[in-house]
N, C-alpha and C positions, 0 to 999 in steps of 0.2 A: 275183279265183278263184270257179271255180265253188265249192261246195262242197265235195265231192268231191275235187274236185284238196287243197282244204287239206283233210280230214281223211286221203288217201294223203301229202301232205305230212311231218305232223307224227306222219305212227307210224302211225295212230287202226287197232287190224285192223279189218276190210272184209270183206266177203263182198258176195249179191247174190242175181239171180236176174233173168233176164231182165232188166228197166227196174230192177227192186225194190235198192235197197241195202241193206243190212244195215250196222252196229257195230257191233263191243263199244258195251257200258257202259264209260266212266272220262269221268275231270276233265276229259282234254284236249276227249273226242268230242262232251261237252255245251258245252265255252266253244265248242267254233269253235260247234257247233250253233245256239247263244242266238246263238251274233251275228251269225248268217246267221237266227236266227225277226225280230228284231229291228231288221234291217236295213227304212230308208226302202222302199218295193212292194215289200216282202217277197210273197209269197204259202205257204213255209213255215212249219207251223203243228207246232210240237212234236210232235216223232214218237211216237207208242205203244211201250214197251216191251213185251218178251215175253223170256219164257227161252226159254233155247234146249234141246231133247232131249236134242242132240249130247254139249256140253262142259255145260251147268248153269247155265251163264253168263245176263246182263241183256243182250240189243241193245237198241237202235234200230230200228224195221223206215221207210227211208222212198220210199215210192211216186215210181218214177221219176225217180229218184234217182241209180244208178251211168247218170253220163255213157258207156261207152262204146259201152255197149246203143242210142245216138242215133244214134251215127258210122257204125253197123252201114250193109251193103246192103239194100237191101228183098228179101223172096227174089220 
């Protein structure tokens, strides 16, 4: 499963902007992300965190991580 698929399956709170995946910081999300970072041949690095101006919570910023973006036909 991809990182995105595992986060969705685990019920993590996600959002996105185009191909960038945003995941609300939680122990569950961190465990899943760390697993993917540590996979052999993984190109994923531990994502940066930011505090949302909307909900004031910490979120992970994962560039190119929003899988559905890549399945849309090109315009």
